[in-house]
N, C-alpha and C positions, 0 to 999 in steps of 0.2 A: 491648454490643452497640451499632453506630452505623447509621444512616440512611443509605439512598443509592438511588440510580435506575439505571434498566436500559432505556438504548431502542435502536431494532432497529429492521428494514425489515420493511415490514408483512406483504410476501409473498414469499417463499421457493420459488423452481423450481430443483430439479436432476436432472439425467439428461442423458446421450446425446442430441442432438437437441433438449431442448430449447430452444436459442433459436430454431429454428421454429414456437412459442406466441407470438410475441411478439407475432403479428396479435391471437390471442387477446386480449391484457393490454391490446394498445392496445382492444380494442373494450369491455373491463369499465373504461375510465378512461376512455370519450369522446375517444379521440384519434383526430383524423378527419385532420388535418395534419400528418404526424411529421416531425420534424428527426432522421437518422440523425450522430452526431457521433462521429471515425474518425480513422485514419491511414493514410497513402496503403500503407505497406507492407501493412495486413491488405486493402488494397483488390485492390492488384497479387497478395495468396495467391488469389485469389475467397472469403474469408473474411465480407464484408461481403454477399454475392449471396442464400445463404439467409435472410437476416436481412431484407433490401430485398424480397424476394421474399413472405416471410411478411406484409408490414405493408402491400404493395399489395393484399392480398385482405380486408383491413382498413382502410383508409385511404385517403380519396380522394386527397391525396398526398402524394408519399415523397420527400423532400430529403435529399441526403448532404453533410454538409460532412467533406473527409477531408485538410483541413489542419494536422489535429495534430501536434505535433511532442513530442519528450523535454522535459520541463521546461517544458511550457508558458507562453510569456510572454503581457504583458496583451492584446499585440494579437492573437495567437491566439484569445483569445477573446474579442473584438470584432469581430472577423471572422467567427466565429459566430455572433456575437450577430446582425450584420446580416442574415447567411444566415437565419436565424430569423425575422428580420423579414421579409425580402423576400418569404419565401412566407407571412408569419401562419403558423405552426404554432403546433399549441396541443400542442404533447406531444414531451417530447426523448428520446431513446432512446441513450444514453451505449454505445458497442461498442468495448472496445481493451483496454490497460492501462491505467494509473491516470491517463497524462496523458489518453487520451481522456473515462475516466469524472470525469475532475475536471474538465474544460473542461464537460462537459454537465452537471455539478451548477451547476455557477457560472451558464451559459446559460437554464436552467430558471429563476433566478433574478430573472437579468436584462430576462429577456422577459417576467416579470409589469410588470414598467415602472416597478416602485416607487424605485428606489435606482440609484445609478450604481458601477460594479466598485470603487471607492475606498474609500467607504463600507463594504461587505462585509468588509471582511479585521476579524480577530478574533476574539474569543470571544461569540457571539449580537449581532453586528449586525445579521442579517437583521431585517428588520422587516416586510416585506411577506411576499406569496406567494410559490407558483414554480408553473409549468406542470409537469402529470403528468410524470411521469419514472421509467424503466425503465432498470437499468443489467445489462449485459451485461460481464461480465471474460472475456479471453482467455490473460490470465498467471496462475498460482496466484501470488501474490506480495502485491499490496499494499492487499485486502482493503476497496478503495475502495468496492466495489459496496453493501456495509454499513455504511459509516462517516459521519457526517456532519462531513465534511474535505473542503475543496480548495485544494489547494497551487498559488502561479502564482508563476510567476520576475517580478520586478519590475523587475528591472535588469541592469549585469551579471553581479552574484556574488550577487543579493540574492535573497530568494523569503517571499513572504506566507502566511500560512494562514486560509481563511473557515469558522470553525468555528460551525457551527450545525446543531441539531435538525433544519431544516427544509431540509439537504442528505440525508437519509437520504432514496432511493427509495421508490416504489410500490411495485415489485417489484427485486428481484435474482433473475437465471438463470444456474446456473450448468451449462452445458452441455461436458463435456467433449471433448468432437470437435473443439470448438476452440482446442487448447490442441495437439495434435498434431504441427502443423507447430513448434512452437517449437523454435530452435537451443539446442542442449545449454549452452549458455554463460547463454542466456535463462533455461530451466529453471532452471539451479543458482542465479543470482544470485536471482531471484522465489521460489524457495525459501527460502534462509536469510532475505531479507527479512521472510516472515512464519513463519518461527519467530522473529526478534527481537523481533516483535510478540509473538506469545506470552512469551516470555521475562519480557519488559520488562512486559505486564500484568501477568503474575502477582508482581512485585515493584512494581508501582505505588507509590508511597509515598504519596499523596493519594487516591483511590476506588477501589481494589483492594478487592472484593467478591466473596463467594461465587459469584453468577452466573460475573463475568469470570474467578474462577478457575477453575471447571469448564468453560468455555470454554477456556480458556490449555491447557489438561491434556489435553482433545481433540487439541488445535489441535497442539500441540505431539507427540501420538503416533502423529498420522496423518502428519504431515509429516516425520519423521524416520524413520519405519516405509517412507516410501517414496521419498523421494527419490532416491534412488540407485537404485532399480528402474526410474523414469523417467528417470534419464539411460541408462543401459543396453540398458531396453527402451521407447525412446519410444512405439513405440505400443499402448502397453498401458493400454486406457481405463481401465479399475478403479482402477489406480496413479496415474492421471493425475486421476483423480475424486476420488478419496483425497487427493491434493494440493489439487482446487480449492477440495474444501468445508474441509481444511484453515487455507488459506489465508482463506477466508471465514469460520470460526467465530475466526480469531486477529485477523480484522478487529472483530468483534462484541466480542471480547474487551477492544481496546484505545481503541475506539469508547465503553468507558466506565470502564475504568481505564487514562487516557494512557501513552505511551511516553514515552522519559526519555532517559539519553544517550546512551545507543548514537546515536538519532536528534536528540540536538542537536546531536552532535561530526561526524557523518556529514554533515549539512546545507554547511556551509562547504568542505566537501569536492566535493560534488557542485557549488555554486556557482560554485567556483574551478577547477578542474580539469574539470568534466563529464563527470561518474561518472555512470554508473547506479546508482540510487539504491540496490538489493540489492547491488550492490559496494559501496557507503561504508559501508553497514552491517554487509557482512561483515568489513571491514576495522578495525572498530570493537569488532566485538563480544568479542572476547579479552582485551584491554586493559579493556574496562568491567565485564566478569566479574569479572574477577582486583581490580578496587579496591573493585565494591560488597560482595565475598566477607565483610568486616566487619560487615556487617550482612544481607546477603540469604543466607549460604551456607547456613541450614539450606533455604529456597524451593529454592534452588538444586541441593541432594538431592532434596527433592521430585520437581521434574523429573528429575533426575537418571533413576531409577526409569524412567523413559518411555522411555528413548533404547536403540533395538536393541541386542544384543551384536554383536561384542566392545568393551569398550570399559574403561577401567581404573577404579579403584574409586576413590570421594572427590570432594571438589571438581575437585581439579585433571584427574582422570580424566574429568569433566561440562565444563571445559573442552578437554581434549585431543582431544575426541569431535567437537567443532564443528571443531576447527583442524585436523583430519584430513580433518574432510567438507571443506571449505574448498581444501584441498591437492589433494584428489582428483577437485571439482570441475576443477579448472585453471584457478581464480582466483587472482590475487598473493595473498602473505598477511602482506605487509606492506607498510605507503607508500614505506617503497625500494622493494621489486617495483610498487609502483602508479607509481613515479615522481616521487611528490612528492617536490619540494626539501624538503632538512630546514631550510633556512633560513626559509619560509615556515612552520614551524610555531608561534612568538609568531603572529606574525598570526592563523593558523585558532585559537589560542585564543584570542584579543579578539574575532574574529566568533562564536564558538560561544556568546558571552557575549550576545549577541543573540537565542537560545531558551532567556529564561528561562521560557517558556510550558511546554516539556519541563523543563526542568533542575528545575522546582520538585518534578516528579513523583519521582526517581531518587531511592532510598535512602538514598545518602550524597550530603552538598552537595558539588556541583564548582564552584570557584571560580576564574578564569584561571590561577592556579599550577598547580592541579590539572588541568585543561582540558591545558594545556602538557605535565603528565607525560603523560597518557595519549598523547596525540599522538606524543610522545618514545617510548612505550612502542610503538605500534601500528606506528610506523616499523620501530621493530626488529624486530620480529615476531615470534616463541616463540624467535629463536635464543637 
């Protein structure tokens, strides 16, 4: 037996309309001057309004910062920090996808006034406290509402992560009503992203443990069973809630048994071509599964039993199930289909070597030559 630690959110609320309980949570946390961190799309869809109204009943002031972009840059974080300082907020609510929640995490720490943003990057570099923090996801994918990580874009093609248990919120709220209006392609990408989290947590080399395994299995079962249903019946709240819970359970799993090569190879794709994170994970998943099979085939076969029928038997059937799901979701099935130039593959392989914090978790070692071969396989796809 080996020792391990498990960290997660203090409180998790689940249910249709649960986001309207945000005011009650603020009262419990003593938040009087709240900052909602979100994106302009959610504002235009009206999804911020019910949360704003709930907060107004419990708080003296509520300010909305709605300038979060995909792959948020340091300037977005600092602009949100300025908004928090101007309103002297004493609590932060992240409402949206992973980008909004990551910005909210960073602002909650920075607003405590102990460190500069550049000092936070890396593992366990947060030395001060943070403001009370509530996270409310509007996509079933990133699991950011229960992870101790925030990823910030630091340059044209580079990102850096802040990893600290202090980024775990005081409360996470799962409200399936907030995910009903998602476009089909976003539902597809975020769902596959969450499945990748579950798979990589289950095979994580360094910190895999019984609790993360349990969460990863339950997560994949929920996600795989309901992904096609939400794509064909987007108003189905039961299926939506199953996806949302599955993404959160996957987040709890990989927060404690970290992700590996799929993510490490996906990040350069996002950095260079500004592809959505869920899509880059989908593009790299089949190639990495086959690469890891020499060590992880037994784990993959255990997970394969959780997938709904029909599917082919054996390890190859496990991989083909995901390839078919990606294709049926209308997503590109190869890097070539995604318009990634083949001549760029050596550059991507070199960039992937900067993701050592993730690569160390992969069950099979990945050097630059292996990364290049994986990109080649992903460029060709299943053909």
